[in-house]
DOMAR-542011 format. One record per residue: x, y, z of N, C-alpha, C in turn. Coordinates in steps of 0.02 Angstrom, whole numbers, padded with zeros to 5 digits, always signed. Example, Ala and Ser with C-alpha at 12.3 -4.5 7.8 and 13.67 -1.06 7.14 Angstrom:
2
+00660-00284+00390+00615-00225+00390+00660-00165+00390 +00642-00112+00354+00684-00053+00357+00645+00002+00394 
This chain:
325
-01436-00150-00065-01422-00187-00007-01355-00226-00015 -01312-00232+00035-01249-00266+00028-01261-00337+00030 -01233-00369-00023-01241-00442-00028-01170-00475-00046 -01138-00491+00014-01067-00513+00005-01058-00578-00039 -01106-00628-00029-01106-00687-00067-01116-00673-00138 -01160-00627-00160-01170-00607-00228-01114-00580-00258 -01079-00530-00218-01022-00501-00247-00961-00550-00262 -00956-00599-00219-00905-00654-00224-00916-00688-00285 -00981-00715-00300-01001-00751-00357-00985-00709-00421 -01006-00648-00421-00994-00601-00478-00920-00593-00488 -00875-00581-00441-00805-00578-00447-00773-00639-00475 -00794-00697-00450-00767-00757-00482-00785-00771-00549 -00844-00755-00571-00868-00763-00637-00825-00710-00680 -00817-00647-00653-00777-00602-00688-00705-00619-00702 -00677-00651-00651-00607-00674-00656-00604-00728-00713 -00658-00772-00714-00652-00829-00765-00662-00797-00837 -00708-00750-00845-00716-00724-00910-00651-00692-00930 -00621-00649-00895-00562-00608-00911-00506-00654-00924 -00493-00707-00882-00439-00755-00891-00440-00785-00959 -00502-00801-00987-00509-00834-01047-00511-00789-01105 -00554-00734-01101-00560-00689-01159-00520-00625-01156 -00504-00602-01097-00475-00535-01087-00524-00481-01111 -00500-00425-01129-00542-00378-01163-00534-00379-01237 -00587-00394-01274-00586-00409-01342-00555-00347-01381 -00507-00367-01425-00474-00321-01465-00524-00281-01510 -00579-00316-01539-00626-00281-01580-00663-00228-01541 -00679-00245-01474-00705-00194-01437-00674-00133-01423 -00603-00146-01406-00554-00092-01391-00555-00045-01453 -00549-00077-01514-00543-00031-01573-00611+00005-01586 -00664-00023-01568-00731+00010-01583-00743+00062-01530 -00734+00049-01467-00760+00094-01415-00711+00108-01363 -00649+00085-01366-00600+00093-01317-00610+00046-01255 -00583+00066-01202-00587+00029-01140-00606+00073-01083 -00639+00052-01031-00659+00096-00974-00598+00134-00948 -00539+00110-00948-00483+00147-00921-00469+00202-00971 -00471+00186-01034-00452+00240-01087-00504+00293-01083 -00570+00279-01064-00620+00332-01055-00598+00374-00991 -00576+00340-00938-00561+00379-00878-00499+00417-00892 -00454+00394-00934-00394+00430-00954-00409+00492-00993 -00456+00489-01040-00474+00546-01082-00503+00601-01033 -00542+00582-00982-00569+00627-00936-00515+00663-00903 -00465+00627-00875-00409+00653-00839-00363+00695-00880 -00355+00683-00946-00321+00720-00986-00354+00790-01001 -00421+00787-01005-00457+00852-01017-00451+00892-00953 -00454+00866-00895-00450+00900-00830-00378+00930-00825 -00327+00889-00842-00262+00911-00839-00251+00975-00886 -00277+00972-00942-00269+01030-00987-00306+01089-00964 -00364+01081-00935-00403+01138-00913-00379+01174-00847 -00355+01128-00801-00343+01148-00730-00271+01153-00714 -00230+01137-00756-00153+01136-00742-00121+01170-00797 -00136+01231-00805-00101+01278-00853-00034+01305-00826 +00014+01306-00870+00080+01332-00850+00079+01399-00813 +00036+01440-00824+00039+01507-00797+00011+01507-00725 -00020+01450-00704-00049+01441-00634+00009+01436-00587 +00003+01459-00526+00050+01452-00473+00046+01382-00443 +00102+01354-00415+00095+01285-00387+00040+01276-00336 +00019+01327-00297-00037+01319-00254-00099+01309-00287 -00108+01348-00345-00173+01342-00382-00171+01276-00418 -00114+01251-00443-00111+01185-00474-00127+01134-00423 -00110+01137-00363-00121+01081-00312-00200+01086-00306 -00226+01144-00298-00303+01147-00287-00340+01116-00350 -00310+01129-00409-00342+01100-00471-00333+01026-00468 -00280+01003-00439-00269+00931-00436-00317+00894-00386 -00328+00926-00333-00377+00906-00281-00447+00900-00315 -00461+00955-00348-00527+00958-00387-00534+00902-00435 -00482+00888-00472-00484+00836-00519-00498+00770-00483 -00467+00753-00428-00477+00694-00395-00550+00688-00367 -00575+00742-00344-00643+00743-00317-00690+00734-00373 -00676+00764-00431-00728+00755-00487-00724+00677-00511 -00663+00656-00512-00658+00580-00534-00697+00535-00491 -00687+00547-00421-00721+00505-00375-00803+00510-00384 -00820+00574-00388-00893+00586-00393-00918+00550-00455 -00886+00562-00516-00911+00530-00576-00905+00454-00572 -00856+00425-00541-00848+00354-00535-00904+00321-00498 -00911+00352-00437-00960+00326-00392-01030+00329-00426 -01049+00386-00450-01111+00396-00489-01123+00345-00544 -01072+00331-00582-01072+00284-00637-01087+00216-00608 -01050+00194-00556-01057+00127-00528-01129+00119-00495 -01151+00175-00462-01218+00167-00431-01271+00161-00490 -01264+00195-00543-01310+00195-00600-01312+00123-00628 -01248+00093-00640-01245+00024-00674-01278-00028-00631 -01270-00014-00564-01301-00071-00517-01378-00058-00512 -01400+00002-00518-01473+00011-00521-01497-00016-00584 -01471-00006-00640-01494-00038-00701-01493-00111-00698 -01435-00141-00670-01435-00217-00663-01490-00242-00624 -01506-00206-00569-01565-00230-00527-01630-00230-00557 -01637-00181-00607-01701-00167-00637-01713-00216-00697 -01664-00249-00717-01668-00298-00773-01681-00370-00747 -01736-00401-00758-01741-00467-00729-01699-00522-00762 -01673-00569-00724-01636-00625-00748-01568-00602-00775 -01569-00561-00825-01501-00547-00859-01464-00488-00829 -01491-00455-00777-01461-00397-00751-01391-00404-00723 -01377-00466-00695-01318-00485-00668-01261-00484-00716 -01272-00487-00783-01224-00484-00829-01183-00421-00828 -01221-00362-00809-01188-00296-00808-01131-00294-00760 -01142-00307-00698-01084-00303-00654-01027-00358-00667 -01055-00417-00693-01002-00466-00712-00957-00437-00765 -00981-00414-00821-00945-00391-00878-00902-00328-00860 -00933-00285-00821-00896-00223-00795-00840-00241-00755 -00844-00294-00708-00795-00315-00664-00740-00345-00705 -00760-00383-00754-00709-00421-00798-00668-00370-00838 -00700-00315-00858-00661-00262-00898-00611-00227-00853 -00624-00223-00787-00580-00188-00742-00528-00229-00704 -00530-00297-00718-00479-00336-00684-00426-00362-00743 -00364-00367-00727-00317-00381-00778-00277-00445-00766 -00309-00496-00734-00279-00558-00717-00251-00589-00779 -00291-00606-00831-00270-00644-00886-00227-00600-00933 -00245-00539-00938-00208-00489-00980-00138-00483-00957 -00126-00470-00893-00061-00468-00863-00020-00534-00878 -00049-00587-00865-00018-00656-00876+00010-00656-00951 -00037-00636-00999-00017-00643-01070+00044-00597-01083 +00041-00535-01063+00093-00482-01078+00157-00507-01052 +00160-00532-00987+00226-00553-00955+00253-00615-00995 +00203-00667-01006+00223-00722-01043+00254-00714-01109 +00226-00660-01144+00254-00636-01208+00329-00618-01206 +00349-00587-01151+00423-00570-01143+00463-00633-01144 +00443-00682-01103+00488-00744-01111+00485-00778-01176 +00428-00777-01210+00425-00804-01277+00462-00765-01326 +00466-00701-01320+00506-00654-01373+00577-00670-01356 +00601-00678-01294+00671-00690-01287+00692-00754-01320 +00652-00806-01307+00669-00874-01339+00666-00876-01414 +00620-00837-01445+00615-00841-01515+00649-00785-01553 +00654-00727-01521+00682-00670-01560+00742-00637-01525 +00764-00673-01469+00827-00648-01434+00819-00575-01400 +00876-00547-01394+00877-00486-01352+00829-00429-01383 +00831-00421-01449+00790-00369-01479+00718-00381-01466 +00700-00443-01475+00630-00461-01466+00606-00450-01393 +00650-00471-01346+00640-00460-01274+00627-00383-01258 +00676-00347-01287+00667-00275-01272+00599-00245-01300 +00583-00266-01359+00519-00243-01391+00462-00263-01343 +00461-00328-01320+00407-00350-01290+00401-00318-01219 +00459-00316-01184+00455-00284-01112+00442-00209-01115 +00451-00176-01169+00439-00104-01171+00361-00092-01171 +00320-00141-01184+00249-00132-01183+00220-00140-01109 +00263-00153-01058+00240-00160-00993+00277-00127-00938 +00332-00097-00959+00374-00058-00910+00394+00012-00944 +00408+00059-00900+00427+00124-00926+00501+00137-00933 +00543+00088-00908+00616+00101-00918+00633+00097-00987 +00696+00129-00996+00729+00124-01068+00744+00059-01085 +00714+00029-01139+00732-00042-01156+00799-00052-01184 +00820+00001-01218+00887-00009-01246+00947-00008-01197 +00930+00001-01133+00983-00002-01079+00984-00078-01049 +00935-00113-01067+00922-00181-01032+00959-00237-01069 +00997-00279-01031+01018-00342-01058+00971-00395-01041 +00983-00457-01056+00934-00508-01051+00915-00521-00973 +00963-00520-00931+00935-00527-00860+00895-00468-00835 +00911-00407-00861+00876-00350-00841+00803-00352-00869 +00795-00376-00932+00730-00385-00962+00688-00433-00921 +00721-00488-00897+00684-00540-00861+00662-00509-00791 +00709-00472-00761+00692-00446-00692+00634-00395-00702 +00640-00350-00757+00584-00306-00772+00516-00340-00781 +00512-00392-00811+00447-00427-00825+00422-00456-00764 +00466-00484-00719+00443-00506-00656+00420-00452-00611 +00457-00397-00609+00439-00342-00566+00372-00316-00585 +00361-00309-00649+00297-00287-00678+00239-00332-00656 +00256-00402-00661+00208-00447-00641+00184-00439-00568 +00234-00431-00526+00223-00429-00455+00184-00366-00439 +00212-00307-00466+00178-00244-00444+00106-00238-00473 +00100-00265-00537+00030-00253-00571-00015-00309-00544 +00011-00364-00516-00036-00410-00484-00072-00375-00424 -00039-00332-00397-00069-00287-00340-00122-00240-00366 -00095-00195-00405-00143-00137-00420-00185-00152-00488 -00173-00207-00520-00209-00226-00578-00263-00282-00568 -00250-00323-00510-00290-00379-00495-00319-00379-00423 -00271-00381-00373-00293-00383-00308-00337-00322-00287 -00310-00261-00299-00339-00200-00275-00413-00190-00304 -00421-00197-00371-00490-00194-00398-00537-00243-00368 -00508-00306-00362-00553-00353-00330-00574-00338-00262 -00528-00317-00222-00541-00296-00148-00594-00240-00150 -00581-00189-00189-00628-00132-00189-00697-00150-00218 -00698-00201-00254-00767-00221-00282-00800-00258-00222 -00765-00305-00188-00798-00334-00130-00818-00285-00076 -00775-00237-00068-00795-00182-00017-00849-00136-00035 -00851-00115-00100-00894-00061-00121-00934-00074-00186 -00930-00136-00211-00966-00149-00269-00937-00109-00331 -00980-00102-00384-00950-00068-00443-00930+00005-00425 -00967+00044-00384-00940+00111-00370-00872+00111-00337 -00858+00060-00293-00789+00059-00265-00736+00040-00315 -00754-00009-00356-00709-00033-00407-00691+00019-00460 -00743+00054-00486-00730+00109-00530-00691+00167-00502 -00708+00186-00440-00675+00235-00408-00600+00220-00398 -00587+00159-00380-00517+00130-00375-00480+00146-00442 -00510+00116-00498-00480+00121-00562-00463+00191-00583 -00509+00240-00564-00498+00309-00579-00442+00335-00543 -00433+00320-00475-00378+00347-00439-00310+00315-00463 -00314+00252-00479-00250+00219-00504-00231+00248-00575 -00279+00259-00620-00266+00289-00684-00236+00359-00674 -00269+00395-00628-00243+00467-00618-00175+00464-00594 -00156+00423-00546-00086+00416-00521-00037+00400-00582 -00057+00353-00626-00009+00337-00681-00006+00394-00730 -00052+00441-00734-00050+00491-00785-00022+00555-00759 -00043+00575-00695-00021+00640-00666+00013+00634-00598 +00025+00578-00581+00056+00569-00511+00126+00570-00502 +00160+00575-00561+00234+00576-00555+00265+00643-00537 +00322+00649-00531+00358+00706-00502+00389+00754-00558 +00365+00751-00618+00383+00800-00668+00366+00868-00650 +00398+00914-00681+00385+00985-00668+00315+01005-00676 +00280+00977-00727+00217+00992-00747+00163+00963-00692 +00179+00906-00663+00130+00870-00619+00150+00870-00547 +00204+00899-00528+00229+00894-00458+00177+00918-00407 +00143+00978-00423+00091+01002-00385+00023+00974-00400 +00009+00974-00465-00059+00949-00488-00073+00875-00476 -00019+00835-00478-00035+00763-00465-00027+00748-00393 -00013+00794-00351+00003+00772-00279-00057+00734-00250 -00120+00759-00256-00180+00720-00226-00187+00652-00252 -00183+00647-00318-00186+00586-00351-00137+00532-00325 -00075+00555-00321-00021+00509-00296-00032+00491-00227 -00047+00534-00182-00055+00520-00110-00114+00475-00101 -00172+00484-00135-00234+00442-00127-00219+00376-00160 -00180+00370-00212-00166+00306-00241-00121+00264-00191 -00073+00296-00158-00036+00259-00110-00081+00232-00055 -00133+00270-00038-00173+00250+00018-00220+00190-00001 -00254+00201-00059-00303+00143-00080-00264+00075-00099 -00199+00081-00115-00167+00025-00133-00131-00018-00075 -00134+00023-00020-00098-00010+00045-00117-00080+00053 -00187-00089+00066-00203-00162+00084-00189-00212+00035 -00198-00197-00029-00187-00240-00084-00120-00259-00094 -00072-00215-00081+00000-00230-00092+00026-00279-00039 +00009-00266+00023+00026-00313+00079+00000-00381+00067 -00070-00382+00048-00101-00449+00038-00072-00486-00021 -00057-00450-00077-00026-00481-00137+00038-00518-00112 +00078-00478-00073+00147-00507-00053+00133-00572-00016 +00083-00573+00034+00069-00631+00075+00042-00687+00029 +00003-00677-00020-00022-00724-00070+00039-00754-00105 +00087-00718-00125+00147-00745-00158+00187-00788-00112 +00192-00767-00047+00223-00814+00004+00187-00882+00012 +00121-00878+00014+00083-00938+00023+00089-00981-00040 +00088-00950-00098+00094-00992-00164+00163-01019-00167 +00218-00988-00143+00284-01012-00144+00292-01076-00107 +00248-01083-00052+00248-01147-00016+00222-01206-00053 +00188-01194-00110+00151-01244-00150+00183-01252-00213 +00226-01210-00239+00260-01218-00302+00328-01250-00295 +00340-01304-00328+00405-01335-00330+00468-01286-00349 +00519-01290-00310+00575-01245-00326+00569-01173-00294 +00517-01160-00272+00504-01086-00241+00518-01093-00168 +00531-01041-00137+00549-01042-00059+00503-00994-00026 +00452-01020+00010+00413-00977+00055+00451-00942+00113 +00498-00974+00137+00537-00947+00191+00585-00883+00175 +00609-00890+00112+00647-00835+00086+00600-00776+00061 +00540-00799+00037+00496-00746+00017+00473-00707+00076 +00458-00742+00131+00442-00711+00194+00494-00665+00222 +00559-00686+00221+00613-00647+00240+00624-00581+00201 +00620-00591+00134+00628-00536+00096+00570-00483+00100 +00509-00510+00112+00449-00470+00123+00458-00419+00180 +00474-00451+00242+00485-00406+00298+00547-00361+00301 +00599-00390+00268+00664-00349+00266+00665-00299+00221 +00646-00308+00158+00658-00269+00104+00603-00219+00078 +00542-00243+00088+00485-00204+00059+00482-00133+00076 +00495-00117+00138+00492-00049+00160+00550-00003+00128 +00604-00035+00102+00657+00001+00074+00644+00021+00001 +00589-00002-00027+00571+00019-00097+00552+00092-00099 +00564+00126-00155+00547+00197-00160+00470+00201-00162 +00434+00158-00182+00361+00155-00179+00333+00126-00109 +00286+00153-00085+00263+00133-00021+00224+00059-00025 +00207+00043-00091+00169-00014-00097+00199-00066-00143 +00240-00045-00193+00273-00092-00240+00315-00141-00214 +00350-00124-00159+00405-00165-00130+00378-00227-00098 +00312-00225-00075+00288-00288-00042+00277-00346-00084 +00245-00340-00145+00244-00400-00188+00307-00411-00223 +00346-00363-00240+00407-00372-00274+00460-00408-00229 +00467-00390-00167+00507-00421-00115+00488-00491-00106 +00423-00509-00102+00399-00576-00089+00411-00616-00148 +00402-00590-00211+00420-00625-00272+00490-00644-00280 +00535-00588-00266+00605-00598-00270+00629-00657-00222 +00607-00655-00158+00632-00708-00110+00606-00772-00138 +00544-00781-00158+00517-00843-00177+00558-00874-00235 +00585-00832-00281+00622-00853-00336+00694-00861-00326 +00724-00838-00271+00788-00831-00260+00829-00781-00299 +00793-00726-00315+00820-00672-00358+00829-00607-00316 +00861-00556-00354+00861-00490-00330+00824-00451-00383 +00770-00413-00359+00731-00374-00405+00739-00297-00387 +00710-00253-00428+00716-00181-00423+00788-00161-00432 +00820-00126-00381+00887-00103-00392+00890-00043-00439 +00955-00025-00460+00960+00031-00504+00929+00019-00572 +00890+00073-00599+00856+00068-00664+00862+00131-00700 +00855+00132-00760+00857+00193-00804+00786+00215-00830 +00762+00274-00817+00694+00295-00842+00709+00363-00875 +00698+00370-00942+00705+00425-00982+00776+00455-00972 +00822+00410-00972+00894+00432-00967+00918+00449-00896 +00873+00443-00844+00890+00458-00775+00896+00391-00738 +00950+00382-00704+00962+00320-00662+00924+00327-00597 +00879+00283-00580+00848+00279-00514+00884+00228-00471 +00919+00251-00423+00962+00205-00384+00923+00177-00325 +00880+00125-00342+00833+00098-00294+00869+00042-00255 +00843+00022-00202+00865-00035-00164+00848-00098-00196 +00887-00150-00187+00870-00215-00213+00815-00248-00167 +00778-00287-00195+00723-00326-00159+00752-00402-00163 +00760-00433-00107+00789-00500-00110+00863-00496-00107 +00893-00550-00092+00965-00557-00088+00994-00620-00132 +00953-00640-00179+00973-00693-00225+01019-00671-00284 +01014-00704-00335+01052-00686-00399+01012-00634-00437 +01054-00593-00473+01026-00541-00521+01015-00570-00586 +01051-00623-00606+01051-00651-00671+00983-00687-00687 +00928-00652-00693+00862-00685-00702+00861-00713-00773 +00821-00762-00784+00813-00793-00847+00741-00798-00872 +00731-00818-00934+00658-00827-00953+00624-00887-00914 +00666-00935-00892+00636-00985-00847+00612-00958-00777 +00646-00903-00756+00621-00870-00699+00555-00835-00710 +00546-00808-00769+00482-00779-00783+00427-00830-00782 +00445-00890-00809+00396-00950-00811+00375-00963-00735 +00428-00968-00698+00419-00988-00627+00376-00932-00591 +00388-00871-00604+00350-00812-00577+00277-00820-00593 +00262-00839-00661+00192-00843-00679+00162-00903-00641 +00190-00957-00632+00164-01011-00597+00146-00989-00524 +00192-00949-00491+00177-00923-00423+00115-00878-00427 +00110-00835-00476+00059-00787-00483-00007-00822-00492 -00009-00871-00538-00073-00905-00550-00090-00944-00487 -00045-00976-00457-00062-01017-00397-00091-00971-00341 -00059-00917-00333-00077-00866-00283-00150-00843-00295 -00172-00826-00349-00238-00804-00365-00289-00861-00372 -00276-00917-00394-00313-00975-00397-00334-00990-00324 -00283-01000-00281-00296-01017-00212-00335-00968-00177 -00323-00910-00185-00359-00850-00153-00433-00852-00173 -00444-00862-00238-00511-00863-00263-00548-00922-00236 -00516-00981-00222-00549-01034-00191-00568-01024-00121 -00521-00990-00085-00538-00972-00012-00595-00922-00014 -00595-00871-00055-00650-00819-00059-00716-00855-00075 -00712-00902-00124-00774-00942-00142-00800-00974-00083 -00756-01010-00042-00781-01049+00014-00812-00999+00065 -00780-00938+00076-00811-00896+00123-00877-00866+00095 -00881-00854+00031-00947-00834+00010-00998-00884+00012 -00979-00950+00003-01026-01005+00011-01052-01009+00087 -01006-01003+00132-01026-01007+00204-01069-00950+00223 -01057-00888+00193-01102-00830+00210-01171-00843+00177 -01172-00868+00117-01236-00874+00086-01277-00930+00123 
């Protein structure tokens, strides 16, 4: 039975646990992470259904089959977990709380982005490059300090949407089946959804479906950043709003531009723009019309906006859940 107030409470508890503890390193070493389990399945399907001798049409069919298998397995797993949770008296609610905490990256994202600013301050350019390489795919050796800072802020903005807002929304909408299915789609897009020769046809379905399921979260995250900018000293909600409507649609991604543009406007920066991936220059549009010379202090300010946005949103969601209950 759909219980919106129950899902709200579980989600808030999951946010709190993940913000404080993240995913334990000992657990990761021992059993991996749910996303790594999904990734192993995707890799096996990629190996079996995407052979070089297959035609592009057959590869596309294999990619569609991969997505359908992932969705079926994800939904079945989520339904099973929720049935087990309902069958266990008193302590059954721990199952969806811990599962949701494992699939939300609020605190983990905060720590990884904050580490870039810390590395720049303590270890200089080389430390910043090593740290930012853990969260972005661009060539770190091509980045100067402002580019490192922009990359960290862009990663924060984009991953706030697909690593925090989107799984939370899909949990509220579909419980654990919805949340796990979303993570499977998002993981598939990151692994096979790019335009390499191997995955151009096979990853088509994963990429298109990921664009669709991230559409509401990306717009909402941008609006959350705009609202947070109104409450954070030194940030500009009006500039965030202007960049959000003017620049977001120009991004090469149909979703990443919305939170990135809002964050750029809020901080008075330019984000995105030309970048280098695997030696190839991606000549993307700039988000925002401020300065490109971002600093470690701008990373700090972006994190304040990020925390304010999600704290405020959780309070609103909690109030709605309370009224429903």
